[in-house]
Backbone and ligand atoms as CSV (ligand in chain L), in Angstrom:
chain,resi,resn,atom,element,x,y,z
A,1,MET,N,N,8.720,-61.761,-13.755
A,1,MET,CA,C,9.910,-61.131,-14.341
A,1,MET,C,C,9.586,-59.802,-15.000
A,2,ASN,N,N,8.291,-59.447,-15.073
A,2,ASN,CA,C,7.950,-58.178,-15.718
A,2,ASN,C,C,7.671,-57.078,-14.702
A,3,ALA,N,N,8.160,-57.258,-13.503
A,3,ALA,CA,C,7.907,-56.276,-12.441
A,3,ALA,C,C,8.896,-55.113,-12.503
A,4,ILE,N,N,9.014,-54.512,-13.663
A,4,ILE,CA,C,9.879,-53.342,-13.796
A,4,ILE,C,C,9.014,-52.107,-13.645
A,5,ASP,N,N,9.225,-51.371,-12.558
A,5,ASP,CA,C,8.379,-50.195,-12.340
A,5,ASP,C,C,8.933,-49.007,-13.120
A,6,ASN,N,N,8.196,-47.915,-13.080
A,6,ASN,CA,C,8.578,-46.733,-13.842
A,6,ASN,C,C,9.897,-46.132,-13.376
A,7,LYS,N,N,10.168,-46.253,-12.088
A,7,LYS,CA,C,11.373,-45.632,-11.535
A,7,LYS,C,C,12.642,-46.196,-12.176
A,8,SER,N,N,12.597,-47.456,-12.524
A,8,SER,CA,C,13.823,-48.064,-13.038
A,8,SER,C,C,14.202,-47.508,-14.401
A,9,ALA,N,N,13.259,-46.823,-15.057
A,9,ALA,CA,C,13.578,-46.220,-16.346
A,9,ALA,C,C,14.437,-44.971,-16.179
A,10,ILE,N,N,14.458,-44.410,-14.966
A,10,ILE,CA,C,15.227,-43.189,-14.732
A,10,ILE,C,C,16.622,-43.547,-14.257
A,11,LYS,N,N,17.569,-43.344,-15.134
A,11,LYS,CA,C,18.966,-43.538,-14.742
A,11,LYS,C,C,19.625,-42.169,-14.738
A,12,PRO,N,N,20.046,-41.685,-13.566
A,12,PRO,CA,C,20.675,-40.368,-13.552
A,12,PRO,C,C,21.907,-40.355,-14.464
A,13,VAL,N,N,22.016,-39.297,-15.259
A,13,VAL,CA,C,23.136,-39.175,-16.183
A,13,VAL,C,C,24.228,-38.352,-15.497
A,14,PRO,N,N,25.462,-38.867,-15.444
A,14,PRO,CA,C,26.533,-38.090,-14.792
A,14,PRO,C,C,26.761,-36.766,-15.514
A,15,GLN,N,N,27.055,-35.713,-14.726
A,15,GLN,CA,C,27.222,-34.397,-15.328
A,15,GLN,C,C,28.360,-34.369,-16.331
A,16,PHE,N,N,29.465,-35.015,-15.990
A,16,PHE,CA,C,30.637,-34.958,-16.871
A,16,PHE,C,C,30.322,-35.510,-18.256
A,17,LYS,N,N,29.639,-36.646,-18.249
A,17,LYS,CA,C,29.294,-37.280,-19.520
A,17,LYS,C,C,28.357,-36.385,-20.336
A,18,ALA,N,N,27.341,-35.850,-19.669
A,18,ALA,CA,C,26.381,-34.992,-20.371
A,18,ALA,C,C,27.068,-33.731,-20.883
A,19,PHE,N,N,28.003,-33.217,-20.082
A,19,PHE,CA,C,28.720,-31.998,-20.463
A,19,PHE,C,C,29.572,-32.247,-21.709
A,20,VAL,N,N,30.350,-33.316,-21.681
A,20,VAL,CA,C,31.239,-33.613,-22.805
A,20,VAL,C,C,30.437,-33.856,-24.077
A,21,GLN,N,N,29.298,-34.503,-23.929
A,21,GLN,CA,C,28.480,-34.805,-25.102
A,21,GLN,C,C,27.543,-33.659,-25.473
A,22,ALA,N,N,27.650,-32.533,-24.758
A,22,ALA,CA,C,26.815,-31.351,-25.022
A,22,ALA,C,C,25.334,-31.702,-25.024
A,23,LYS,N,N,24.916,-32.293,-23.916
A,23,LYS,CA,C,23.500,-32.623,-23.769
A,23,LYS,C,C,22.801,-31.486,-23.037
A,24,CYS,N,N,21.482,-31.500,-23.124
A,24,CYS,CA,C,20.651,-30.509,-22.439
A,24,CYS,C,C,20.980,-30.487,-20.942
A,25,PRO,N,N,21.182,-29.300,-20.339
A,25,PRO,CA,C,21.547,-29.250,-18.925
A,25,PRO,C,C,20.407,-29.640,-17.993
A,26,ARG,N,N,19.172,-29.609,-18.474
A,26,ARG,CA,C,18.070,-29.908,-17.578
A,26,ARG,C,C,17.759,-31.399,-17.528
A,27,CYS,N,N,17.724,-32.059,-18.686
A,27,CYS,CA,C,17.389,-33.488,-18.673
A,27,CYS,C,C,18.626,-34.367,-18.931
A,28,ARG,N,N,19.694,-33.768,-19.457
A,28,ARG,CA,C,20.924,-34.492,-19.801
A,28,ARG,C,C,20.677,-35.619,-20.794
A,29,ARG,N,N,19.614,-35.503,-21.560
A,29,ARG,CA,C,19.318,-36.522,-22.556
A,29,ARG,C,C,19.338,-35.949,-23.968
A,30,GLY,N,N,18.656,-34.812,-24.145
A,30,GLY,CA,C,18.541,-34.244,-25.486
A,30,GLY,C,C,19.835,-33.572,-25.914
A,31,ASP,N,N,20.119,-33.627,-27.203
A,31,ASP,CA,C,21.313,-32.953,-27.718
A,31,ASP,C,C,21.084,-31.448,-27.768
A,32,MET,N,N,22.162,-30.688,-27.568
A,32,MET,CA,C,22.065,-29.248,-27.759
A,32,MET,C,C,22.336,-28.873,-29.211
A,33,PHE,N,N,23.180,-29.650,-29.876
A,33,PHE,CA,C,23.560,-29.319,-31.243
A,33,PHE,C,C,23.064,-30.393,-32.197
A,34,ALA,N,N,22.668,-29.916,-33.382
A,34,ALA,CA,C,22.047,-30.826,-34.338
A,34,ALA,C,C,23.086,-31.602,-35.133
A,35,ASN,N,N,24.319,-31.128,-35.163
A,35,ASN,CA,C,25.318,-31.847,-35.953
A,35,ASN,C,C,26.674,-31.817,-35.241
A,36,GLY,N,N,27.655,-32.420,-35.863
A,36,GLY,CA,C,28.940,-32.603,-35.216
A,36,GLY,C,C,29.724,-31.310,-35.069
A,37,MET,N,N,30.713,-31.343,-34.166
A,37,MET,CA,C,31.486,-30.148,-33.852
A,37,MET,C,C,32.246,-29.629,-35.067
A,38,TYR,N,N,32.775,-30.545,-35.874
A,38,TYR,CA,C,33.579,-30.132,-37.022
A,38,TYR,C,C,32.877,-30.431,-38.350
A,39,SER,N,N,31.560,-30.455,-38.321
A,39,SER,CA,C,30.859,-30.722,-39.570
A,39,SER,C,C,30.971,-29.508,-40.492
A,40,LEU,N,N,30.980,-29.778,-41.786
A,40,LEU,CA,C,31.225,-28.712,-42.759
A,40,LEU,C,C,30.060,-27.744,-42.863
A,41,SER,N,N,28.885,-28.170,-42.471
A,41,SER,CA,C,27.728,-27.288,-42.589
A,41,SER,C,C,27.613,-26.342,-41.394
A,42,GLY,N,N,28.620,-26.313,-40.551
A,42,GLY,CA,C,28.561,-25.426,-39.391
A,42,GLY,C,C,27.775,-26.080,-38.276
A,43,GLN,N,N,27.743,-25.396,-37.153
A,43,GLN,CA,C,27.062,-25.981,-36.016
A,43,GLN,C,C,25.659,-25.424,-35.907
A,44,ASN,N,N,24.701,-26.299,-35.927
A,44,ASN,CA,C,23.325,-25.876,-35.733
A,44,ASN,C,C,22.893,-26.253,-34.335
A,45,MET,N,N,22.445,-25.249,-33.611
A,45,MET,CA,C,21.973,-25.519,-32.269
A,45,MET,C,C,20.452,-25.646,-32.313
A,46,TYR,N,N,19.949,-26.622,-31.590
A,46,TYR,CA,C,18.504,-26.734,-31.490
A,46,TYR,C,C,17.956,-25.548,-30.709
A,47,LYS,N,N,16.768,-25.098,-31.096
A,47,LYS,CA,C,16.107,-24.038,-30.325
A,47,LYS,C,C,15.636,-24.582,-28.979
A,48,LYS,N,N,15.120,-25.802,-29.037
A,48,LYS,CA,C,14.601,-26.425,-27.829
A,48,LYS,C,C,15.201,-27.807,-27.674
A,49,CYS,N,N,15.244,-28.257,-26.430
A,49,CYS,CA,C,15.733,-29.597,-26.181
A,49,CYS,C,C,14.793,-30.607,-26.824
A,50,PRO,N,N,15.327,-31.517,-27.656
A,50,PRO,CA,C,14.450,-32.508,-28.286
A,50,PRO,C,C,13.852,-33.486,-27.285
A,51,HIS,N,N,14.408,-33.534,-26.103
A,51,HIS,CA,C,13.900,-34.502,-25.119
A,51,HIS,C,C,12.898,-33.864,-24.151
A,52,CYS,N,N,13.278,-32.744,-23.505
A,52,CYS,CA,C,12.397,-32.172,-22.473
A,52,CYS,C,C,11.793,-30.843,-22.903
A,53,ASP,N,N,12.102,-30.381,-24.113
A,53,ASP,CA,C,11.451,-29.189,-24.659
A,53,ASP,C,C,11.896,-27.879,-24.000
A,54,MET,N,N,13.008,-27.897,-23.308
A,54,MET,CA,C,13.482,-26.650,-22.709
A,54,MET,C,C,14.042,-25.741,-23.803
A,55,THR,N,N,13.727,-24.445,-23.718
A,55,THR,CA,C,14.298,-23.495,-24.669
A,55,THR,C,C,15.721,-23.165,-24.225
A,56,TYR,N,N,16.681,-23.388,-25.125
A,56,TYR,CA,C,18.075,-23.178,-24.724
A,56,TYR,C,C,18.410,-21.699,-24.566
A,57,GLU,N,N,17.890,-20.888,-25.482
A,57,GLU,CA,C,18.163,-19.457,-25.370
A,57,GLU,C,C,17.194,-18.883,-24.345
A,58,ARG,N,N,17.667,-18.720,-23.124
A,58,ARG,CA,C,16.788,-18.411,-22.004
A,58,ARG,C,C,16.039,-17.102,-22.214
A,59,GLU,N,N,16.688,-16.150,-22.816
A,59,GLU,CA,C,16.046,-14.884,-23.140
A,59,GLU,C,C,16.721,-14.384,-24.408
A,60,PRO,N,N,16.107,-13.419,-25.112
A,60,PRO,CA,C,16.725,-12.980,-26.376
A,60,PRO,C,C,18.157,-12.497,-26.149
A,61,GLY,N,N,19.060,-12.969,-26.988
A,61,GLY,CA,C,20.453,-12.550,-26.870
A,61,GLY,C,C,21.214,-13.236,-25.758
A,62,TYR,N,N,20.639,-14.294,-25.245
A,62,TYR,CA,C,21.298,-14.929,-24.093
A,62,TYR,C,C,22.699,-15.427,-24.425
A,63,PHE,N,N,22.900,-15.845,-25.659
A,63,PHE,CA,C,24.189,-16.440,-25.987
A,63,PHE,C,C,25.272,-15.406,-26.276
A,64,TYR,N,N,24.914,-14.121,-26.194
A,64,TYR,CA,C,25.987,-13.118,-26.228
A,64,TYR,C,C,26.928,-13.328,-25.045
A,65,VAL,N,N,26.361,-13.767,-23.935
A,65,VAL,CA,C,27.182,-14.005,-22.746
A,65,VAL,C,C,28.215,-15.093,-23.028
A,66,ALA,N,N,27.837,-16.021,-23.905
A,66,ALA,CA,C,28.768,-17.106,-24.234
A,66,ALA,C,C,30.029,-16.573,-24.907
A,67,MET,N,N,29.930,-15.385,-25.505
A,67,MET,CA,C,31.132,-14.795,-26.114
A,67,MET,C,C,32.187,-14.496,-25.060
A,68,PHE,N,N,31.743,-14.094,-23.879
A,68,PHE,CA,C,32.713,-13.811,-22.823
A,68,PHE,C,C,33.357,-15.110,-22.329
A,69,VAL,N,N,32.543,-16.140,-22.257
A,69,VAL,CA,C,33.079,-17.450,-21.874
A,69,VAL,C,C,34.091,-17.896,-22.920
A,70,SER,N,N,33.707,-17.719,-24.179
A,70,SER,CA,C,34.578,-18.110,-25.284
A,70,SER,C,C,35.879,-17.305,-25.267
A,71,TYR,N,N,35.757,-16.029,-24.930
A,71,TYR,CA,C,36.950,-15.181,-24.824
A,71,TYR,C,C,37.893,-15.710,-23.738
A,72,ALA,N,N,37.327,-16.036,-22.588
A,72,ALA,CA,C,38.159,-16.565,-21.490
A,72,ALA,C,C,38.815,-17.881,-21.897
A,73,MET,N,N,38.075,-18.713,-22.629
A,73,MET,CA,C,38.649,-19.976,-23.094
A,73,MET,C,C,39.808,-19.714,-24.055
A,74,ASN,N,N,39.597,-18.748,-24.951
A,74,ASN,CA,C,40.645,-18.406,-25.911
A,74,ASN,C,C,41.913,-17.938,-25.216
A,75,VAL,N,N,41.745,-17.081,-24.217
A,75,VAL,CA,C,42.917,-16.569,-23.498
A,75,VAL,C,C,43.651,-17.731,-22.826
A,76,ALA,N,N,42.887,-18.596,-22.154
A,76,ALA,CA,C,43.512,-19.726,-21.469
A,76,ALA,C,C,44.243,-20.628,-22.462
A,77,GLU,N,N,43.632,-20.866,-23.614
A,77,GLU,CA,C,44.254,-21.743,-24.611
A,77,GLU,C,C,45.504,-21.102,-25.203
A,78,MET,N,N,45.430,-19.782,-25.461
A,78,MET,CA,C,46.584,-19.126,-26.068
A,78,MET,C,C,47.773,-19.097,-25.118
A,79,VAL,N,N,47.493,-18.838,-23.837
A,79,VAL,CA,C,48.584,-18.858,-22.861
A,79,VAL,C,C,49.200,-20.252,-22.812
A,80,THR,N,N,48.332,-21.269,-22.774
A,80,THR,CA,C,48.820,-22.647,-22.726
A,80,THR,C,C,49.689,-22.965,-23.941
A,81,PHE,N,N,49.193,-22.612,-25.128
A,81,PHE,CA,C,49.944,-22.932,-26.341
A,81,PHE,C,C,51.244,-22.135,-26.425
A,82,ALA,N,N,51.218,-20.884,-25.970
A,82,ALA,CA,C,52.437,-20.085,-26.012
A,82,ALA,C,C,53.494,-20.684,-25.092
A,83,VAL,N,N,53.058,-21.076,-23.884
A,83,VAL,CA,C,54.011,-21.671,-22.939
A,83,VAL,C,C,54.538,-22.994,-23.483
A,84,LEU,N,N,53.640,-23.810,-24.044
A,84,LEU,CA,C,54.061,-25.093,-24.609
A,84,LEU,C,C,55.050,-24.889,-25.755
A,85,THR,N,N,54.739,-23.924,-26.621
A,85,THR,CA,C,55.637,-23.667,-27.752
A,85,THR,C,C,57.021,-23.267,-27.242
A,86,HIS,N,N,57.029,-22.443,-26.220
A,86,HIS,CA,C,58.317,-22.027,-25.674
A,86,HIS,C,C,59.057,-23.200,-25.045
A,87,MET,N,N,58.331,-24.040,-24.332
A,87,MET,CA,C,58.979,-25.178,-23.665
A,87,MET,C,C,59.515,-26.176,-24.682
A,88,ILE,N,N,58.764,-26.368,-25.781
A,88,ILE,CA,C,59.159,-27.380,-26.756
A,88,ILE,C,C,60.289,-26.867,-27.646
A,89,THR,N,N,60.135,-25.638,-28.164
A,89,THR,CA,C,61.108,-25.144,-29.134
A,89,THR,C,C,62.141,-24.208,-28.513
A,90,GLY,N,N,61.777,-23.500,-27.447
A,90,GLY,CA,C,62.666,-22.504,-26.862
A,90,GLY,C,C,62.924,-21.333,-27.791
A,91,SER,N,N,62.098,-21.218,-28.825
A,91,SER,CA,C,62.326,-20.187,-29.836
A,91,SER,C,C,61.895,-18.812,-29.348
A,92,MET,N,N,62.565,-17.771,-29.874
A,92,MET,CA,C,62.164,-16.403,-29.575
A,92,MET,C,C,61.566,-15.740,-30.807
A,93,ASP,N,N,61.326,-16.509,-31.846
A,93,ASP,CA,C,60.828,-15.949,-33.098
A,93,ASP,C,C,59.343,-15.622,-32.975
A,94,PRO,N,N,58.985,-14.330,-33.067
A,94,PRO,CA,C,57.564,-13.984,-32.892
A,94,PRO,C,C,56.661,-14.622,-33.937
A,95,TRP,N,N,57.172,-14.855,-35.147
A,95,TRP,CA,C,56.310,-15.434,-36.191
A,95,TRP,C,C,55.907,-16.864,-35.854
A,96,LEU,N,N,56.775,-17.567,-35.173
A,96,LEU,CA,C,56.416,-18.918,-34.751
A,96,LEU,C,C,55.210,-18.860,-33.810
A,97,TYR,N,N,55.284,-17.922,-32.842
A,97,TYR,CA,C,54.190,-17.816,-31.873
A,97,TYR,C,C,52.911,-17.353,-32.558
A,98,ILE,N,N,53.038,-16.389,-33.461
A,98,ILE,CA,C,51.851,-15.899,-34.171
A,98,ILE,C,C,51.214,-17.042,-34.958
A,99,GLY,N,N,52.062,-17.826,-35.634
A,99,GLY,CA,C,51.535,-18.946,-36.416
A,99,GLY,C,C,50.849,-19.973,-35.541
A,100,VAL,N,N,51.502,-20.355,-34.457
A,100,VAL,CA,C,50.935,-21.374,-33.575
A,100,VAL,C,C,49.627,-20.875,-32.964
A,101,LEU,N,N,49.625,-19.625,-32.512
A,101,LEU,CA,C,48.433,-19.118,-31.825
A,101,LEU,C,C,47.266,-18.920,-32.783
A,102,PHE,N,N,47.540,-18.365,-33.975
A,102,PHE,CA,C,46.437,-18.204,-34.915
A,102,PHE,C,C,45.920,-19.563,-35.378
A,103,GLY,N,N,46.838,-20.489,-35.613
A,103,GLY,CA,C,46.410,-21.834,-36.007
A,103,GLY,C,C,45.549,-22.470,-34.941
A,104,SER,N,N,45.959,-22.322,-33.675
A,104,SER,CA,C,45.189,-22.968,-32.614
A,104,SER,C,C,43.832,-22.292,-32.442
A,105,ILE,N,N,43.775,-20.980,-32.640
A,105,ILE,CA,C,42.473,-20.295,-32.534
A,105,ILE,C,C,41.514,-20.829,-33.587
A,106,ILE,N,N,42.043,-20.979,-34.812
A,106,ILE,CA,C,41.167,-21.433,-35.898
A,106,ILE,C,C,40.734,-22.873,-35.658
A,107,ILE,N,N,41.691,-23.717,-35.264
A,107,ILE,CA,C,41.357,-25.125,-35.067
A,107,ILE,C,C,40.400,-25.298,-33.892
A,108,LEU,N,N,40.581,-24.495,-32.853
A,108,LEU,CA,C,39.770,-24.677,-31.650
A,108,LEU,C,C,38.469,-23.875,-31.674
A,109,SER,N,N,38.243,-23.056,-32.696
A,109,SER,CA,C,37.056,-22.200,-32.625
A,109,SER,C,C,35.736,-22.979,-32.586
A,110,PRO,N,N,35.585,-24.080,-33.335
A,110,PRO,CA,C,34.322,-24.823,-33.168
A,110,PRO,C,C,34.161,-25.387,-31.760
A,111,PHE,N,N,35.269,-25.840,-31.206
A,111,PHE,CA,C,35.264,-26.351,-29.828
A,111,PHE,C,C,34.855,-25.251,-28.849
A,112,ASN,N,N,35.442,-24.074,-29.021
A,112,ASN,CA,C,35.128,-22.964,-28.119
A,112,ASN,C,C,33.679,-22.514,-28.263
A,113,PHE,N,N,33.234,-22.464,-29.512
A,113,PHE,CA,C,31.845,-22.061,-29.759
A,113,PHE,C,C,30.893,-22.992,-29.020
A,114,ARG,N,N,31.127,-24.268,-29.163
A,114,ARG,CA,C,30.228,-25.244,-28.579
A,114,ARG,C,C,30.303,-25.241,-27.054
A,115,TYR,N,N,31.537,-25.329,-26.530
A,115,TYR,CA,C,31.623,-25.495,-25.087
A,115,TYR,C,C,31.444,-24.195,-24.319
A,116,SER,N,N,31.567,-23.031,-24.991
A,116,SER,CA,C,31.221,-21.813,-24.278
A,116,SER,C,C,29.725,-21.798,-23.985
A,117,ARG,N,N,28.932,-22.290,-24.939
A,117,ARG,CA,C,27.489,-22.349,-24.699
A,117,ARG,C,C,27.133,-23.432,-23.680
A,118,VAL,N,N,27.838,-24.551,-23.759
A,118,VAL,CA,C,27.573,-25.616,-22.792
A,118,VAL,C,C,27.929,-25.132,-21.384
A,119,MET,N,N,29.098,-24.492,-21.248
A,119,MET,CA,C,29.506,-23.981,-19.928
A,119,MET,C,C,28.530,-22.956,-19.402
A,120,LEU,N,N,28.085,-22.075,-20.298
A,120,LEU,CA,C,27.136,-21.042,-19.884
A,120,LEU,C,C,25.881,-21.679,-19.298
A,121,LEU,N,N,25.348,-22.679,-19.970
A,121,LEU,CA,C,24.107,-23.278,-19.504
A,121,LEU,C,C,24.332,-24.188,-18.296
A,122,TYR,N,N,25.503,-24.796,-18.215
A,122,TYR,CA,C,25.728,-25.732,-17.113
A,122,TYR,C,C,26.134,-25.018,-15.821
A,123,TRP,N,N,26.992,-24.032,-15.959
A,123,TRP,CA,C,27.588,-23.483,-14.743
A,123,TRP,C,C,27.203,-22.045,-14.457
A,124,LEU,N,N,26.813,-21.302,-15.463
A,124,LEU,CA,C,26.654,-19.867,-15.266
A,124,LEU,C,C,25.212,-19.400,-15.382
A,125,THR,N,N,24.283,-20.321,-15.421
A,125,THR,CA,C,22.882,-19.931,-15.528
A,125,THR,C,C,22.183,-20.214,-14.208
A,126,PRO,N,N,21.769,-19.153,-13.500
A,126,PRO,CA,C,21.090,-19.390,-12.218
A,126,PRO,C,C,19.736,-20.037,-12.448
A,127,GLY,N,N,19.371,-20.904,-11.570
A,127,GLY,CA,C,18.036,-21.498,-11.626
A,127,GLY,C,C,17.874,-22.593,-12.644
A,128,LEU,N,N,18.960,-22.975,-13.307
A,128,LEU,CA,C,18.863,-24.076,-14.263
A,128,LEU,C,C,19.631,-25.268,-13.706
A,129,HIS,N,N,18.896,-26.289,-13.338
A,129,HIS,CA,C,19.521,-27.449,-12.702
A,129,HIS,C,C,19.063,-28.735,-13.379
A,130,TYR,N,N,19.850,-29.735,-13.143
A,130,TYR,CA,C,19.501,-31.070,-13.636
A,130,TYR,C,C,18.248,-31.559,-12.931
A,131,ARG,N,N,17.318,-32.043,-13.719
A,131,ARG,CA,C,16.102,-32.628,-13.131
A,131,ARG,C,C,16.035,-34.074,-13.597
A,132,PRO,N,N,16.501,-34.983,-12.743
A,132,PRO,CA,C,16.621,-36.387,-13.166
A,132,PRO,C,C,15.298,-36.976,-13.622
A,133,GLU,N,N,14.186,-36.469,-13.072
A,133,GLU,CA,C,12.898,-37.050,-13.478
A,133,GLU,C,C,12.624,-36.800,-14.962
A,134,LEU,N,N,13.271,-35.776,-15.534
A,134,LEU,CA,C,13.061,-35.496,-16.953
A,134,LEU,C,C,13.955,-36.340,-17.854
A,135,SER,N,N,14.910,-37.049,-17.254
A,135,SER,CA,C,15.811,-37.828,-18.098
A,135,SER,C,C,15.272,-39.225,-18.379
A,136,ALA,N,N,14.066,-39.488,-17.896
A,136,ALA,CA,C,13.476,-40.774,-18.216
A,136,ALA,C,C,13.139,-40.866,-19.690
A,137,ASP,N,N,13.000,-42.068,-20.159
A,137,ASP,CA,C,12.617,-42.247,-21.550
A,137,ASP,C,C,11.238,-41.624,-21.788
A,138,LYS,N,N,11.079,-41.093,-22.973
A,138,LYS,CA,C,9.787,-40.513,-23.309
A,138,LYS,C,C,8.753,-41.600,-23.432
A,139,ARG,N,N,7.549,-41.293,-22.936
A,139,ARG,CA,C,6.514,-42.327,-22.975
A,139,ARG,C,C,6.013,-42.559,-24.380
A,140,GLU,N,N,5.789,-41.469,-25.128
A,140,GLU,CA,C,5.170,-41.659,-26.447
A,140,GLU,C,C,6.100,-42.375,-27.405
A,141,ASN,N,N,7.415,-42.304,-27.136
A,141,ASN,CA,C,8.336,-43.011,-27.999
A,141,ASN,C,C,8.267,-44.520,-27.779
A,142,GLY,N,N,7.992,-44.877,-26.539
A,142,GLY,CA,C,7.915,-46.276,-26.195
A,142,GLY,C,C,9.250,-47.001,-26.312
A,143,LYS,N,N,10.364,-46.231,-26.261
A,143,LYS,CA,C,11.660,-46.864,-26.386
A,143,LYS,C,C,12.075,-47.489,-25.056
L,1,ZN,ZN,ZN,16.338,-31.412,-22.052
């Protein structure tokens, strides 16, 4: 009954799950962020993956690119909220739209910050792919 080989320790992690949980894009095991999305101390991103040791910031200033991703997310969200506000209220009052849009930007900014970086590393970084062999349990941990 103890014939469990090393291969069985490797369970491929689905991309969607790893993406939603903001896991490392290479091993899909290590966290990218040290604390919660809405934690009061702000979001701390790990420099390196705690599981496979990959450096998240591929080159100096790499996450500046995430600002463009974040910008695109903001535009998409604002259009969505503006259309929804119009459909729900039918109002033409500009202050209503300004209030709704500014409120949604503020509420969604931690989400945008986090997932712009996740999207950048998952979809927009050439040469960075999931390596299932790295998602195995660490040996020294013995877990
Ligand atoms: Zn990793």
